[in-house]
C-alpha positions in Angstrom: 0.1 0.0 0.0 1.4 3.2 -0.9 0.7 6.5 0.9 0.0 9.8 -0.7 2.0 12.3 1.2 2.5 15.9 0.1 5.9 16.6 0.9 5.9 20.2 0.0 3.5 20.8 2.9 6.0 19.1 5.5 7.8 21.0 8.1 11.3 21.9 6.6 13.9 21.7 9.3 16.8 23.9 9.4 20.4 22.2 8.8 21.8 20.8 11.8 24.8 23.3 13.1 27.6 20.8 13.9 29.9 23.7 15.2 27.3 24.7 17.6 26.6 21.3 18.8 30.4 20.9 19.2 30.7 23.9 21.4 27.5 23.1 23.5 28.8 19.4 24.0 32.3 20.8 25.3 30.4 23.1 27.6 28.2 20.5 29.0 31.2 18.1 29.4 32.8 20.7 31.3 29.6 20.9 33.4 29.7 17.3 34.1 26.2 16.6 32.2 25.6 12.9 31.2 26.1 11.9 27.6 22.8 10.2 27.1 19.3 10.7 28.4 16.8 13.3 28.6 19.5 16.2 29.2 22.6 14.1 27.6 24.9 15.9 25.4 24.4 13.5 22.5 20.5 13.6 22.9 20.1 16.5 20.2 22.5 14.8 17.7 20.7 11.3 18.1 17.2 13.0 17.8 18.4 14.7 14.4 19.6 11.5 13.0 16.8 9.4 13.8 14.4 12.0 12.3 16.4 12.5 9.2 16.5 8.5 8.8 12.8 8.4 9.2 12.0 11.0 6.8 14.4 9.2 4.2 12.1 6.2 4.8 9.0 8.3 4.1 10.7 10.0 0.8 12.1 6.8 -0.8 
């Protein structure tokens, strides 16, 4: 079964800013924040990777 989805109406995300992520990650490491979990250092990156992967599955 094929889904008819209008991709032009889907929310367009801004490109992930890796430089900003790197700066924030270093600051969070200095603060002693955890690497994973709700407030984890890698949580925003993992979220972006998963969302991009799922979006790719819908498109292709």
